[in-house]
C-alpha positions, 0 to 999 in steps of 0.5 A: 700716454701715462707719464710716470717720470720726468727728469733731465739727462746730460749730453756733454754740456747740454741738458736734455729733458725727457719723460719715462713712460713706465707702462710702455718702458719708453723714454721720450726726449725733448726734440728741441733739446736734442736739436740744440745739442746737435747744432751746438747752440745753447740759445733755446730760441735758435734751436727752436727756429732750427726745428721749425724749419727742419720740421717743415722740410721733413713734412714736405718730404713726406718723412714720418719723423714729425708725425711721430713726435708727441706734444708733452708737457716738460719744464720750460725755461720760465719754470712752468710746465709747457707743451713741447715736441718729444719723441722716443729713441727710434724717432730721435735716431731718425731725426739725428740722421737729418741734421748735418752735425759732428755730434750725430754719432756721439748722440746716438751712442749716448741715447743707447747708454741712457736707456741702458742706465735707466734699466739698471737704476730701476733695479738698483737706485744706487747706480743713479746716485753714483752716476750723478756723483760721477757727473758732478766730479767730471764737471769739477765740483768739489766733494763738499759741493757734491755732498751738499747737492746730494743732501739737498736733493734728498730733502727735496725728494722728501718734500715732494713726496709729502706734496704728492701724498697730500693732494698737491698736483705734480708739475704745475702745482709743484712748480708754484710751491717751489717758486714761493719757497725760493722767492721767500728765502732768496728774494728772487723768483727761480727765473730771476735767479737763473737770469742772474746766473746767465743760465738758459736750459741749465739746472739752477741747483747745479750752478748754486754756490755752497751757501745757496744750496744750504739755504735752499735745503733749509727752506725746503726742510722747514717747509716740510716740517711746518706742512707736516705739523699743520697737516697741510693738504692741497695747493692752497694750504701748502702755500702757507708752510711754503712761505713760512719755510722760505722765511725761516731760511731768509732770516738766516740768510740775512743774519749771515749776510749782516755778519759777513758783509757778503751776499749769499745769492750770487750771479756766479755759475759753473759754466766756464769751469765746465768748458775749461774742464772739457778743454783740459780733457 
């Protein structure tokens, strides 16, 4: 299978990892993430144990659901690309039917909607941008935060485009460089930052404060500018601008913290805000 894109989709408050195979025009979704949403369990380990037991039962029953799952590399909680079970929409729909859950029907509708949205976005990328904005608005983010998040994503995309065009391998090497930049500016690895915010499968950037978004963007912008100036190629050479770019943002962070007496890096997240938003609706 030739995988062209990996990304996250959102079902209610759950992140669902997915791959889009452009050659076959097919989505492949993380089975464990779907299970977590079905059993309404944010504990990744609990969802994995549930899937292990369920898959054993399905094998005994002779179900083809398990055999039709693929082992694909997706971004794990530790920030590394690791193999996990993934399946196309047809197989996921059959899997959903085996799990007693009040979320079964909503997930079926959601899966159909995700596929349709992808087709729209391929012909009109602006629709994807608008959908992200709408999602953040529904989660209670301010317009200022949304603008900063979108600006940061654009800067991130330009950086990864540079890496892609200069012999840096996607997935593992992207993750290595991203972690170098993040640790340089924040003094925390991505995993440690997520732990500080008490996040599990959630996207760290979706739970950053305004200031954290700004300094992340500064670090990645600086990294790209330095990489271009020295024409860095490959993982080894790009580690140099990653460290220098992160250090520029770190120095700015320390100066701001000295002036304000407040830490930029924070353990705050938007999880409670999201849950309160859902209750009000």
